[in-house]
Every structure is written in structure tokens, then in C-alpha cells.
C-alpha positions, 0 to 999 in steps of 0.5 A: 705268903697266903694268897687269901690274906694278902702280904698286909696280913701276912706281914703284919701278923709276923711282926706283931707275933715276933714283937709280942714273943720277945724275939726281937726289938723293933727298929723304928728308923728301918721301919720308917724307911720300909714305908718310905721305900714303899711310897717310893715304889708307888709313886714310880710305878703309877708314873710308869703305868701310863707307859704300858704297852698292853693290858697284861703289862698294865695288870702287872703293874697295878698288882705291884702297886697294890702289894706296895700299897698293902706293904705300906699300910701294914708297916703304918699299922705296926708303927702305930702298934709299937708306938702305942705300946710305948705310950702304954709303957711310959704311962704305967711307969709314971704311974708306978713313979708316983705311987698310984700303982704297984709294980708286979709280973703283970706289968711286964707282960703289959697288963694293968689290973688297976683300971 
């Protein structure tokens, strides 16, 4: 992980690049579980922060909370990206079905030249 950008940028960019290259298909159930796990981690760490015995322990807890929030935010952004791609593809498939646009190689790559 590159410390300059944080977990959000690293996670988001790596997943989006893999999706764009066609290396894997998104597993929406697993992404939702990652989001729920991150929320649970944040909740537990926030409650446990009240019991930190010194400032060093508190700083570690705050850093872990920040990492969990970045992970949660990245997974939410990935989910939004996937949903947007699915809506775009469905809309274009509907337009092709009704003859508004012609299917071509650009459509397969996610590009619509009719706009």
C-alpha cells in the first residue's frame, strides 16, 4: 500500500483496473459483506476507544478507525461504479432492442457514439 494515497485510492484503483481489464466479474454480495464488516469494525473500535489506557493506544485505535472508514468508503464507491455500469449497459441493451442504436464493437467496450 502506498502511504501517500491511503487504502481508499489503492483499493479503489486496483479493483476498478481489474474490472476494466476483464480479469474478474464483480461479486456484489461479497462487496456488500465487506461494507458491513467495515461498518462493524468502525462501531467496535469507536466503542473500545473509551477504554484506551494511554495516548499511544488511542492513536493506534484512531488510525485503525480511519483505515476502516477508508475501506468502507472505497467499497461503497466501487459498488456505485458497478451499479452505474450495469444501468448504462441495460439502457443501451434496451435502446438496441427498440432499434434506437446499432450494436457495434464500441458498445461492447462501454462506449456509445449515438450521444
